[in-house]
PyMOL Python script that loads the backbone (N, CA, C, O; Angstrom):
from pymol import cmd

cmd.read_pdbstr("""\
ATOM      1  N   MET A   1      -9.149 -13.596  -9.220  1.00  0.00           N
ATOM      2  CA  MET A   1      -7.739 -13.350  -9.355  1.00  0.00           C
ATOM      3  C   MET A   1      -7.472 -11.970  -9.939  1.00  0.00           C
ATOM      4  O   MET A   1      -6.387 -11.416  -9.761  1.00  0.00           O
ATOM      5  N   LYS A   2      -8.452 -11.420 -10.630  1.00  0.00           N
ATOM      6  CA  LYS A   2      -8.265 -10.089 -11.199  1.00  0.00           C
ATOM      7  C   LYS A   2      -8.073  -9.057 -10.088  1.00  0.00           C
ATOM      8  O   LYS A   2      -7.235  -8.164 -10.205  1.00  0.00           O
ATOM      9  N   ALA A   3      -8.844  -9.181  -9.019  1.00  0.00           N
ATOM     10  CA  ALA A   3      -8.727  -8.237  -7.913  1.00  0.00           C
ATOM     11  C   ALA A   3      -7.337  -8.295  -7.300  1.00  0.00           C
ATOM     12  O   ALA A   3      -6.779  -7.263  -6.928  1.00  0.00           O
ATOM     13  N   PHE A   4      -6.773  -9.494  -7.192  1.00  0.00           N
ATOM     14  CA  PHE A   4      -5.418  -9.647  -6.667  1.00  0.00           C
ATOM     15  C   PHE A   4      -4.406  -8.948  -7.562  1.00  0.00           C
ATOM     16  O   PHE A   4      -3.517  -8.251  -7.072  1.00  0.00           O
ATOM     17  N   ALA A   5      -4.536  -9.133  -8.868  1.00  0.00           N
ATOM     18  CA  ALA A   5      -3.606  -8.511  -9.811  1.00  0.00           C
ATOM     19  C   ALA A   5      -3.704  -6.991  -9.761  1.00  0.00           C
ATOM     20  O   ALA A   5      -2.687  -6.299  -9.799  1.00  0.00           O
ATOM     21  N   VAL A   6      -4.918  -6.476  -9.678  1.00  0.00           N
ATOM     22  CA  VAL A   6      -5.106  -5.027  -9.618  1.00  0.00           C
ATOM     23  C   VAL A   6      -4.514  -4.459  -8.334  1.00  0.00           C
ATOM     24  O   VAL A   6      -3.848  -3.424  -8.362  1.00  0.00           O
ATOM     25  N   TYR A   7      -4.752  -5.126  -7.212  1.00  0.00           N
ATOM     26  CA  TYR A   7      -4.226  -4.658  -5.940  1.00  0.00           C
ATOM     27  C   TYR A   7      -2.695  -4.702  -5.921  1.00  0.00           C
ATOM     28  O   TYR A   7      -2.046  -3.759  -5.467  1.00  0.00           O
ATOM     29  N   THR A   8      -2.130  -5.797  -6.414  1.00  0.00           N
ATOM     30  CA  THR A   8      -0.677  -5.937  -6.451  1.00  0.00           C
ATOM     31  C   THR A   8      -0.048  -4.887  -7.366  1.00  0.00           C
ATOM     32  O   THR A   8       0.965  -4.281  -7.016  1.00  0.00           O
ATOM     33  N   ALA A   9      -0.643  -4.677  -8.523  1.00  0.00           N
ATOM     34  CA  ALA A   9      -0.128  -3.654  -9.436  1.00  0.00           C
ATOM     35  C   ALA A   9      -0.218  -2.268  -8.800  1.00  0.00           C
ATOM     36  O   ALA A   9       0.692  -1.454  -8.959  1.00  0.00           O
ATOM     37  N   GLY A  10      -1.288  -2.002  -8.095  1.00  0.00           N
ATOM     38  CA  GLY A  10      -1.431  -0.722  -7.409  1.00  0.00           C
ATOM     39  C   GLY A  10      -0.363  -0.530  -6.355  1.00  0.00           C
ATOM     40  O   GLY A  10       0.211   0.553  -6.242  1.00  0.00           O
ATOM     41  N   ARG A  11      -0.089  -1.573  -5.576  1.00  0.00           N
ATOM     42  CA  ARG A  11       0.961  -1.477  -4.552  1.00  0.00           C
ATOM     43  C   ARG A  11       2.321  -1.218  -5.177  1.00  0.00           C
ATOM     44  O   ARG A  11       3.098  -0.412  -4.665  1.00  0.00           O
ATOM     45  N   VAL A  12       2.615  -1.900  -6.286  1.00  0.00           N
ATOM     46  CA  VAL A  12       3.898  -1.704  -6.963  1.00  0.00           C
ATOM     47  C   VAL A  12       3.998  -0.288  -7.524  1.00  0.00           C
ATOM     48  O   VAL A  12       5.047   0.349  -7.424  1.00  0.00           O
ATOM     49  N   LEU A  13       2.918   0.198  -8.108  1.00  0.00           N
ATOM     50  CA  LEU A  13       2.934   1.558  -8.662  1.00  0.00           C
ATOM     51  C   LEU A  13       3.097   2.616  -7.576  1.00  0.00           C
ATOM     52  O   LEU A  13       3.818   3.595  -7.770  1.00  0.00           O
ATOM     53  N   VAL A  14       2.442   2.430  -6.451  1.00  0.00           N
ATOM     54  CA  VAL A  14       2.597   3.378  -5.340  1.00  0.00           C
ATOM     55  C   VAL A  14       4.040   3.358  -4.848  1.00  0.00           C
ATOM     56  O   VAL A  14       4.630   4.412  -4.616  1.00  0.00           O
ATOM     57  N   PHE A  15       4.604   2.177  -4.691  1.00  0.00           N
ATOM     58  CA  PHE A  15       6.003   2.075  -4.255  1.00  0.00           C
ATOM     59  C   PHE A  15       6.931   2.756  -5.254  1.00  0.00           C
ATOM     60  O   PHE A  15       7.824   3.508  -4.865  1.00  0.00           O
ATOM     61  N   ALA A  16       6.719   2.492  -6.539  1.00  0.00           N
ATOM     62  CA  ALA A  16       7.583   3.090  -7.559  1.00  0.00           C
ATOM     63  C   ALA A  16       7.446   4.609  -7.579  1.00  0.00           C
ATOM     64  O   ALA A  16       8.436   5.323  -7.741  1.00  0.00           O
ATOM     65  N   GLY A  17       6.231   5.097  -7.417  1.00  0.00           N
ATOM     66  CA  GLY A  17       6.030   6.545  -7.384  1.00  0.00           C
ATOM     67  C   GLY A  17       6.708   7.204  -6.197  1.00  0.00           C
ATOM     68  O   GLY A  17       7.341   8.252  -6.332  1.00  0.00           O
ATOM     69  N   VAL A  18       6.572   6.590  -5.046  1.00  0.00           N
ATOM     70  CA  VAL A  18       7.220   7.126  -3.841  1.00  0.00           C
ATOM     71  C   VAL A  18       8.736   7.045  -3.991  1.00  0.00           C
ATOM     72  O   VAL A  18       9.448   7.979  -3.621  1.00  0.00           O
ATOM     73  N   ALA A  19       9.230   5.939  -4.528  1.00  0.00           N
ATOM     74  CA  ALA A  19      10.674   5.791  -4.727  1.00  0.00           C
ATOM     75  C   ALA A  19      11.193   6.841  -5.702  1.00  0.00           C
ATOM     76  O   ALA A  19      12.277   7.388  -5.497  1.00  0.00           O
ATOM     77  N   ALA A  20      10.440   7.128  -6.753  1.00  0.00           N
ATOM     78  CA  ALA A  20      10.863   8.151  -7.717  1.00  0.00           C
ATOM     79  C   ALA A  20      10.920   9.527  -7.057  1.00  0.00           C
ATOM     80  O   ALA A  20      11.848  10.298  -7.303  1.00  0.00           O
ATOM     81  N   LEU A  21       9.939   9.832  -6.227  1.00  0.00           N
ATOM     82  CA  LEU A  21       9.956  11.117  -5.516  1.00  0.00           C
ATOM     83  C   LEU A  21      11.141  11.211  -4.557  1.00  0.00           C
ATOM     84  O   LEU A  21      11.805  12.245  -4.480  1.00  0.00           O
ATOM     85  N   LEU A  22      11.398  10.139  -3.838  1.00  0.00           N
ATOM     86  CA  LEU A  22      12.528  10.141  -2.907  1.00  0.00           C
ATOM     87  C   LEU A  22      13.861  10.174  -3.640  1.00  0.00           C
ATOM     88  O   LEU A  22      14.825  10.759  -3.148  1.00  0.00           O
ATOM     89  N   PHE A  23      13.923   9.555  -4.805  1.00  0.00           N
ATOM     90  CA  PHE A  23      15.131   9.615  -5.625  1.00  0.00           C
ATOM     91  C   PHE A  23      15.390  11.047  -6.075  1.00  0.00           C
ATOM     92  O   PHE A  23      16.530  11.512  -6.072  1.00  0.00           O
ATOM     93  N   ALA A  24      14.314  11.748  -6.466  1.00  0.00           N
ATOM     94  CA  ALA A  24      14.445  13.148  -6.886  1.00  0.00           C
ATOM     95  C   ALA A  24      14.903  14.037  -5.732  1.00  0.00           C
ATOM     96  O   ALA A  24      15.571  15.049  -5.942  1.00  0.00           O
ATOM     97  N   VAL A  25      14.535  13.646  -4.509  1.00  0.00           N
ATOM     98  CA  VAL A  25      14.945  14.414  -3.328  1.00  0.00           C
ATOM     99  C   VAL A  25      16.423  14.176  -3.027  1.00  0.00           C
ATOM    100  O   VAL A  25      17.080  15.029  -2.431  1.00  0.00           O
ATOM    101  N   GLY A  26      16.949  13.018  -3.440  1.00  0.00           N
ATOM    102  CA  GLY A  26      18.366  12.771  -3.236  1.00  0.00           C
ATOM    103  C   GLY A  26      18.710  11.491  -2.511  1.00  0.00           C
ATOM    104  O   GLY A  26      19.888  11.211  -2.288  1.00  0.00           O
ATOM    105  N   LEU A  27      17.720  10.707  -2.137  1.00  0.00           N
ATOM    106  CA  LEU A  27      18.017   9.438  -1.468  1.00  0.00           C
ATOM    107  C   LEU A  27      18.503   8.416  -2.495  1.00  0.00           C
ATOM    108  O   LEU A  27      18.075   8.419  -3.649  1.00  0.00           O
ATOM    109  N   ARG A  28      19.402   7.547  -2.052  1.00  0.00           N
ATOM    110  CA  ARG A  28      19.945   6.528  -2.948  1.00  0.00           C
ATOM    111  C   ARG A  28      20.121   5.218  -2.185  1.00  0.00           C
ATOM    112  O   ARG A  28      20.177   5.206  -0.955  1.00  0.00           O
ATOM    113  N   GLY A  29      20.205   4.136  -2.914  1.00  0.00           N
ATOM    114  CA  GLY A  29      20.562   2.834  -2.385  1.00  0.00           C
ATOM    115  C   GLY A  29      19.568   2.259  -1.400  1.00  0.00           C
ATOM    116  O   GLY A  29      18.354   2.386  -1.557  1.00  0.00           O
ATOM    117  N   PHE A  30      20.120   1.619  -0.377  1.00  0.00           N
ATOM    118  CA  PHE A  30      19.318   0.926   0.624  1.00  0.00           C
ATOM    119  C   PHE A  30      18.386   1.876   1.367  1.00  0.00           C
ATOM    120  O   PHE A  30      17.248   1.524   1.679  1.00  0.00           O
ATOM    121  N   VAL A  31      18.871   3.074   1.645  1.00  0.00           N
ATOM    122  CA  VAL A  31      18.048   4.068   2.350  1.00  0.00           C
ATOM    123  C   VAL A  31      16.831   4.434   1.498  1.00  0.00           C
ATOM    124  O   VAL A  31      15.734   4.605   2.029  1.00  0.00           O
ATOM    125  N   LEU A  32      17.018   4.555   0.197  1.00  0.00           N
ATOM    126  CA  LEU A  32      15.904   4.856  -0.711  1.00  0.00           C
ATOM    127  C   LEU A  32      14.854   3.760  -0.659  1.00  0.00           C
ATOM    128  O   LEU A  32      13.663   4.048  -0.545  1.00  0.00           O
ATOM    129  N   VAL A  33      15.279   2.514  -0.739  1.00  0.00           N
ATOM    130  CA  VAL A  33      14.334   1.384  -0.738  1.00  0.00           C
ATOM    131  C   VAL A  33      13.572   1.318   0.583  1.00  0.00           C
ATOM    132  O   VAL A  33      12.351   1.161   0.594  1.00  0.00           O
ATOM    133  N   MET A  34      14.289   1.438   1.687  1.00  0.00           N
ATOM    134  CA  MET A  34      13.636   1.353   2.999  1.00  0.00           C
ATOM    135  C   MET A  34      12.673   2.521   3.226  1.00  0.00           C
ATOM    136  O   MET A  34      11.570   2.325   3.737  1.00  0.00           O
ATOM    137  N   ALA A  35      13.080   3.719   2.851  1.00  0.00           N
ATOM    138  CA  ALA A  35      12.210   4.881   3.011  1.00  0.00           C
ATOM    139  C   ALA A  35      10.986   4.756   2.112  1.00  0.00           C
ATOM    140  O   ALA A  35       9.875   5.092   2.523  1.00  0.00           O
ATOM    141  N   ALA A  36      11.181   4.278   0.896  1.00  0.00           N
ATOM    142  CA  ALA A  36      10.056   4.089  -0.020  1.00  0.00           C
ATOM    143  C   ALA A  36       9.075   3.058   0.529  1.00  0.00           C
ATOM    144  O   ALA A  36       7.862   3.238   0.414  1.00  0.00           O
ATOM    145  N   LEU A  37       9.583   1.985   1.120  1.00  0.00           N
ATOM    146  CA  LEU A  37       8.702   0.984   1.732  1.00  0.00           C
ATOM    147  C   LEU A  37       7.901   1.590   2.883  1.00  0.00           C
ATOM    148  O   LEU A  37       6.688   1.400   2.975  1.00  0.00           O
ATOM    149  N   LEU A  38       8.585   2.313   3.751  1.00  0.00           N
ATOM    150  CA  LEU A  38       7.912   2.887   4.921  1.00  0.00           C
ATOM    151  C   LEU A  38       6.878   3.942   4.538  1.00  0.00           C
ATOM    152  O   LEU A  38       5.822   4.027   5.165  1.00  0.00           O
ATOM    153  N   VAL A  39       7.166   4.736   3.526  1.00  0.00           N
ATOM    154  CA  VAL A  39       6.228   5.788   3.118  1.00  0.00           C
ATOM    155  C   VAL A  39       5.092   5.206   2.278  1.00  0.00           C
ATOM    156  O   VAL A  39       3.953   5.659   2.389  1.00  0.00           O
ATOM    157  N   SER A  40       5.384   4.211   1.442  1.00  0.00           N
ATOM    158  CA  SER A  40       4.362   3.673   0.549  1.00  0.00           C
ATOM    159  C   SER A  40       3.297   2.867   1.286  1.00  0.00           C
ATOM    160  O   SER A  40       2.173   2.750   0.798  1.00  0.00           O
ATOM    161  N   LEU A  41       3.623   2.314   2.442  1.00  0.00           N
ATOM    162  CA  LEU A  41       2.621   1.541   3.188  1.00  0.00           C
ATOM    163  C   LEU A  41       1.397   2.366   3.566  1.00  0.00           C
ATOM    164  O   LEU A  41       0.285   1.976   3.209  1.00  0.00           O
ATOM    165  N   PRO A  42       1.545   3.488   4.270  1.00  0.00           N
ATOM    166  CA  PRO A  42       0.335   4.262   4.597  1.00  0.00           C
ATOM    167  C   PRO A  42      -0.311   4.925   3.382  1.00  0.00           C
ATOM    168  O   PRO A  42      -1.528   5.103   3.334  1.00  0.00           O
ATOM    169  N   VAL A  43       0.517   5.286   2.402  1.00  0.00           N
ATOM    170  CA  VAL A  43      -0.043   5.909   1.196  1.00  0.00           C
ATOM    171  C   VAL A  43      -0.925   4.907   0.454  1.00  0.00           C
ATOM    172  O   VAL A  43      -2.030   5.249   0.032  1.00  0.00           O
ATOM    173  N   SER A  44      -0.447   3.679   0.294  1.00  0.00           N
ATOM    174  CA  SER A  44      -1.255   2.677  -0.406  1.00  0.00           C
ATOM    175  C   SER A  44      -2.470   2.276   0.420  1.00  0.00           C
ATOM    176  O   SER A  44      -3.509   1.932  -0.144  1.00  0.00           O
ATOM    177  N   TYR A  45      -2.360   2.314   1.742  1.00  0.00           N
ATOM    178  CA  TYR A  45      -3.505   2.010   2.601  1.00  0.00           C
ATOM    179  C   TYR A  45      -4.652   2.971   2.321  1.00  0.00           C
ATOM    180  O   TYR A  45      -5.815   2.567   2.298  1.00  0.00           O
ATOM    181  N   VAL A  46      -4.327   4.235   2.109  1.00  0.00           N
ATOM    182  CA  VAL A  46      -5.348   5.246   1.838  1.00  0.00           C
ATOM    183  C   VAL A  46      -5.799   5.195   0.379  1.00  0.00           C
ATOM    184  O   VAL A  46      -6.997   5.177   0.096  1.00  0.00           O
ATOM    185  N   LEU A  47      -4.841   5.170  -0.540  1.00  0.00           N
ATOM    186  CA  LEU A  47      -5.188   5.248  -1.964  1.00  0.00           C
ATOM    187  C   LEU A  47      -5.841   3.987  -2.511  1.00  0.00           C
ATOM    188  O   LEU A  47      -6.640   4.059  -3.444  1.00  0.00           O
ATOM    189  N   LEU A  48      -5.516   2.848  -1.947  1.00  0.00           N
ATOM    190  CA  LEU A  48      -6.027   1.578  -2.479  1.00  0.00           C
ATOM    191  C   LEU A  48      -7.113   0.962  -1.607  1.00  0.00           C
ATOM    192  O   LEU A  48      -7.324  -0.250  -1.658  1.00  0.00           O
ATOM    193  N   ALA A  49      -7.799   1.761  -0.817  1.00  0.00           N
ATOM    194  CA  ALA A  49      -8.817   1.236   0.096  1.00  0.00           C
ATOM    195  C   ALA A  49      -9.936   0.510  -0.668  1.00  0.00           C
ATOM    196  O   ALA A  49     -10.342  -0.584  -0.277  1.00  0.00           O
ATOM    197  N   ARG A  50     -10.420   1.102  -1.726  1.00  0.00           N
ATOM    198  CA  ARG A  50     -11.515   0.486  -2.487  1.00  0.00           C
ATOM    199  C   ARG A  50     -11.047  -0.803  -3.168  1.00  0.00           C
ATOM    200  O   ARG A  50     -11.761  -1.806  -3.169  1.00  0.00           O
ATOM    201  N   VAL A  51      -9.857  -0.768  -3.738  1.00  0.00           N
ATOM    202  CA  VAL A  51      -9.319  -1.959  -4.404  1.00  0.00           C
ATOM    203  C   VAL A  51      -9.103  -3.073  -3.386  1.00  0.00           C
ATOM    204  O   VAL A  51      -9.381  -4.237  -3.676  1.00  0.00           O
ATOM    205  N   ARG A  52      -8.613  -2.731  -2.203  1.00  0.00           N
ATOM    206  CA  ARG A  52      -8.400  -3.714  -1.150  1.00  0.00           C
ATOM    207  C   ARG A  52      -9.735  -4.318  -0.695  1.00  0.00           C
ATOM    208  O   ARG A  52      -9.817  -5.516  -0.426  1.00  0.00           O
ATOM    209  N   ALA A  53     -10.762  -3.495  -0.611  1.00  0.00           N
ATOM    210  CA  ALA A  53     -12.090  -3.992  -0.230  1.00  0.00           C
ATOM    211  C   ALA A  53     -12.635  -4.943  -1.295  1.00  0.00           C
ATOM    212  O   ALA A  53     -13.234  -5.965  -0.963  1.00  0.00           O
ATOM    213  N   ASP A  54     -12.432  -4.615  -2.565  1.00  0.00           N
ATOM    214  CA  ASP A  54     -12.859  -5.512  -3.642  1.00  0.00           C
ATOM    215  C   ASP A  54     -12.113  -6.839  -3.580  1.00  0.00           C
ATOM    216  O   ASP A  54     -12.698  -7.904  -3.776  1.00  0.00           O
ATOM    217  N   PHE A  55     -10.819  -6.760  -3.305  1.00  0.00           N
ATOM    218  CA  PHE A  55     -10.001  -7.969  -3.187  1.00  0.00           C
ATOM    219  C   PHE A  55     -10.491  -8.829  -2.028  1.00  0.00           C
ATOM    220  O   PHE A  55     -10.619 -10.045  -2.168  1.00  0.00           O
ATOM    221  N   ALA A  56     -10.767  -8.205  -0.882  1.00  0.00           N
ATOM    222  CA  ALA A  56     -11.251  -8.942   0.287  1.00  0.00           C
ATOM    223  C   ALA A  56     -12.610  -9.581   0.000  1.00  0.00           C
ATOM    224  O   ALA A  56     -12.858 -10.715   0.410  1.00  0.00           O
ATOM    225  N   ALA A  57     -13.484  -8.869  -0.698  1.00  0.00           N
ATOM    226  CA  ALA A  57     -14.797  -9.424  -1.046  1.00  0.00           C
ATOM    227  C   ALA A  57     -14.644 -10.608  -1.995  1.00  0.00           C
ATOM    228  O   ALA A  57     -15.372 -11.594  -1.878  1.00  0.00           O
ATOM    229  N   ASP A  58     -13.713 -10.518  -2.923  1.00  0.00           N
ATOM    230  CA  ASP A  58     -13.461 -11.615  -3.853  1.00  0.00           C
ATOM    231  C   ASP A  58     -12.956 -12.848  -3.103  1.00  0.00           C
ATOM    232  O   ASP A  58     -13.397 -13.965  -3.373  1.00  0.00           O
ATOM    233  N   VAL A  59     -12.049 -12.649  -2.179  1.00  0.00           N
ATOM    234  CA  VAL A  59     -11.537 -13.760  -1.376  1.00  0.00           C
ATOM    235  C   VAL A  59     -12.672 -14.379  -0.558  1.00  0.00           C
ATOM    236  O   VAL A  59     -12.782 -15.602  -0.475  1.00  0.00           O
ATOM    237  N   GLU A  60     -13.508 -13.543   0.039  1.00  0.00           N
ATOM    238  CA  GLU A  60     -14.624 -14.048   0.837  1.00  0.00           C
ATOM    239  C   GLU A  60     -15.604 -14.852  -0.012  1.00  0.00           C
ATOM    240  O   GLU A  60     -16.105 -15.886   0.432  1.00  0.00           O
ATOM    241  N   ARG A  61     -15.881 -14.386  -1.228  1.00  0.00           N
ATOM    242  CA  ARG A  61     -16.766 -15.144  -2.136  1.00  0.00           C
ATOM    243  C   ARG A  61     -16.170 -16.505  -2.458  1.00  0.00           C
ATOM    244  O   ARG A  61     -16.880 -17.511  -2.459  1.00  0.00           O
ATOM    245  N   ARG A  62     -14.877 -16.542  -2.730  1.00  0.00           N
ATOM    246  CA  ARG A  62     -14.238 -17.808  -3.075  1.00  0.00           C
ATOM    247  C   ARG A  62     -14.232 -18.770  -1.891  1.00  0.00           C
ATOM    248  O   ARG A  62     -14.480 -19.963  -2.065  1.00  0.00           O
ATOM    249  N   VAL A  63     -13.955 -18.273  -0.703  1.00  0.00           N
ATOM    250  CA  VAL A  63     -13.951 -19.110   0.493  1.00  0.00           C
ATOM    251  C   VAL A  63     -15.353 -19.644   0.756  1.00  0.00           C
ATOM    252  O   VAL A  63     -15.519 -20.821   1.076  1.00  0.00           O
ATOM    253  N   SER A  64     -16.354 -18.794   0.623  1.00  0.00           N
ATOM    254  CA  SER A  64     -17.735 -19.208   0.850  1.00  0.00           C
ATOM    255  C   SER A  64     -18.154 -20.279  -0.159  1.00  0.00           C
ATOM    256  O   SER A  64     -18.790 -21.265   0.213  1.00  0.00           O
ATOM    257  N   ALA A  65     -17.803 -20.091  -1.421  1.00  0.00           N
ATOM    258  CA  ALA A  65     -18.149 -21.075  -2.444  1.00  0.00           C
ATOM    259  C   ALA A  65     -17.455 -22.404  -2.162  1.00  0.00           C
ATOM    260  O   ALA A  65     -18.062 -23.464  -2.314  1.00  0.00           O
ATOM    261  N   ARG A  66     -16.204 -22.354  -1.759  1.00  0.00           N
ATOM    262  CA  ARG A  66     -15.464 -23.580  -1.453  1.00  0.00           C
ATOM    263  C   ARG A  66     -16.071 -24.280  -0.244  1.00  0.00           C
ATOM    264  O   ARG A  66     -16.179 -25.507  -0.224  1.00  0.00           O
ATOM    265  N   ARG A  67     -16.465 -23.511   0.758  1.00  0.00           N
ATOM    266  CA  ARG A  67     -17.079 -24.085   1.959  1.00  0.00           C
ATOM    267  C   ARG A  67     -18.396 -24.772   1.593  1.00  0.00           C
ATOM    268  O   ARG A  67     -18.679 -25.868   2.078  1.00  0.00           O
ATOM    269  N   THR A  68     -19.201 -24.135   0.741  1.00  0.00           N
ATOM    270  CA  THR A  68     -20.469 -24.710   0.316  1.00  0.00           C
ATOM    271  C   THR A  68     -20.247 -26.008  -0.456  1.00  0.00           C
ATOM    272  O   THR A  68     -20.946 -26.996  -0.226  1.00  0.00           O
ATOM    273  N   ARG A  69     -19.277 -26.009  -1.372  1.00  0.00           N
ATOM    274  CA  ARG A  69     -18.989 -27.237  -2.129  1.00  0.00           C
ATOM    275  C   ARG A  69     -18.529 -28.365  -1.201  1.00  0.00           C
ATOM    276  O   ARG A  69     -18.912 -29.521  -1.384  1.00  0.00           O
ATOM    277  N   ARG A  70     -17.706 -28.025  -0.208  1.00  0.00           N
ATOM    278  CA  ARG A  70     -17.218 -29.035   0.733  1.00  0.00           C
ATOM    279  C   ARG A  70     -18.371 -29.602   1.557  1.00  0.00           C
ATOM    280  O   ARG A  70     -18.432 -30.810   1.785  1.00  0.00           O
ATOM    281  N   GLN A  71     -19.291 -28.738   2.006  1.00  0.00           N
ATOM    282  CA  GLN A  71     -20.441 -29.214   2.782  1.00  0.00           C
ATOM    283  C   GLN A  71     -21.350 -30.080   1.930  1.00  0.00           C
ATOM    284  O   GLN A  71     -21.869 -31.087   2.412  1.00  0.00           O
ATOM    285  N   ASP A  72     -21.553 -29.708   0.671  1.00  0.00           N
ATOM    286  CA  ASP A  72     -22.366 -30.527  -0.231  1.00  0.00           C
ATOM    287  C   ASP A  72     -21.733 -31.901  -0.441  1.00  0.00           C
ATOM    288  O   ASP A  72     -22.429 -32.917  -0.428  1.00  0.00           O
ATOM    289  N   LEU A  73     -20.426 -31.932  -0.633  1.00  0.00           N
ATOM    290  CA  LEU A  73     -19.744 -33.205  -0.836  1.00  0.00           C
ATOM    291  C   LEU A  73     -19.847 -34.077   0.414  1.00  0.00           C
ATOM    292  O   LEU A  73     -20.116 -35.274   0.312  1.00  0.00           O
ATOM    293  N   ARG A  74     -19.638 -33.494   1.578  1.00  0.00           N
ATOM    294  CA  ARG A  74     -19.750 -34.264   2.820  1.00  0.00           C
ATOM    295  C   ARG A  74     -21.162 -34.799   3.007  1.00  0.00           C
ATOM    296  O   ARG A  74     -21.349 -35.930   3.454  1.00  0.00           O
ATOM    297  N   SER A  75     -22.142 -33.994   2.668  1.00  0.00           N
ATOM    298  CA  SER A  75     -23.530 -34.424   2.773  1.00  0.00           C
ATOM    299  C   SER A  75     -23.801 -35.598   1.841  1.00  0.00           C
ATOM    300  O   SER A  75     -24.460 -36.560   2.234  1.00  0.00           O
ATOM    301  N   LYS A  76     -23.303 -35.528   0.618  1.00  0.00           N
ATOM    302  CA  LYS A  76     -23.487 -36.630  -0.332  1.00  0.00           C
ATOM    303  C   LYS A  76     -22.772 -37.890   0.134  1.00  0.00           C
ATOM    304  O   LYS A  76     -23.293 -38.996  -0.012  1.00  0.00           O
ATOM    305  N   LEU A  77     -21.581 -37.721   0.693  1.00  0.00           N
ATOM    306  CA  LEU A  77     -20.834 -38.890   1.162  1.00  0.00           C
ATOM    307  C   LEU A  77     -21.509 -39.552   2.359  1.00  0.00           C
ATOM    308  O   LEU A  77     -21.427 -40.769   2.521  1.00  0.00           O
ATOM    309  N   ARG A  78     -22.170 -38.767   3.189  1.00  0.00           N
ATOM    310  CA  ARG A  78     -22.911 -39.334   4.333  1.00  0.00           C
ATOM    311  C   ARG A  78     -24.203 -39.985   3.888  1.00  0.00           C
ATOM    312  O   ARG A  78     -24.758 -40.820   4.602  1.00  0.00           O
ATOM    313  N   GLY A  79     -24.692 -39.608   2.706  1.00  0.00           N
ATOM    314  CA  GLY A  79     -25.945 -40.170   2.207  1.00  0.00           C
ATOM    315  C   GLY A  79     -27.161 -39.357   2.592  1.00  0.00           C
ATOM    316  O   GLY A  79     -28.286 -39.848   2.502  1.00  0.00           O
ATOM    317  N   ASP A  80     -26.955 -38.122   3.021  1.00  0.00           N
ATOM    318  CA  ASP A  80     -28.067 -37.262   3.427  1.00  0.00           C
ATOM    319  C   ASP A  80     -28.980 -36.915   2.267  1.00  0.00           C
ATOM    320  O   ASP A  80     -30.162 -36.641   2.478  1.00  0.00           O
ATOM    321  N   ASP A  81     -28.462 -36.920   1.051  1.00  0.00           N
ATOM    322  CA  ASP A  81     -29.253 -36.490  -0.098  1.00  0.00           C
ATOM    323  C   ASP A  81     -30.021 -37.643  -0.755  1.00  0.00           C
ATOM    324  O   ASP A  81     -30.764 -37.421  -1.711  1.00  0.00           O
ATOM    325  N   GLU A  82     -29.850 -38.858  -0.256  1.00  0.00           N
ATOM    326  CA  GLU A  82     -30.538 -39.981  -0.853  1.00  0.00           C
ATOM    327  C   GLU A  82     -32.003 -39.983  -0.429  1.00  0.00           C
ATOM    328  O   GLU A  82     -32.306 -39.653   0.717  1.00  0.00           O
ATOM    329  N   PRO A  83     -32.935 -40.353  -1.344  1.00  0.00           N
ATOM    330  CA  PRO A  83     -34.346 -40.394  -0.985  1.00  0.00           C
ATOM    331  C   PRO A  83     -34.615 -41.523   0.022  1.00  0.00           C
ATOM    332  O   PRO A  83     -33.955 -42.561  -0.001  1.00  0.00           O
ATOM    333  N   ALA A  84     -35.581 -41.301   0.889  1.00  0.00           N
ATOM    334  CA  ALA A  84     -35.897 -42.287   1.943  1.00  0.00           C
ATOM    335  C   ALA A  84     -36.800 -43.384   1.452  1.00  0.00           C
ATOM    336  O   ALA A  84     -37.153 -44.282   2.217  1.00  0.00           O
TER     337      ALA A  84
END
""", "prot")
cmd.dss("prot")
cmd.show_as("cartoon", "prot")
cmd.util.cbc("prot")
cmd.orient("prot")
C-alpha cells in the first residue's frame, strides 16, 4: 500500500505544480483545471515512471501471493495434501 500512496501523492503534486504554473500564466477556473489535467498526464507519465513500476510490481506480488494461497486452500480442500 505504500507504493500506492507514493504514486498517488506524486500524481497530486504533479497536478498541483502544473496548475500553479498555469495559474501564474493567467488561466483561471474550469479552463485551469482541464488544462492542468491534460498537461499533468504526460508529465507524470515521464516523471513517475519508476514509482509506477514499483507500484505495478507491488500489485503483482500481492496478486501472486493471493493466487498461491487460493491454490493451497483448494488443494487442501480436495485432500491432495493428505498422506496416502
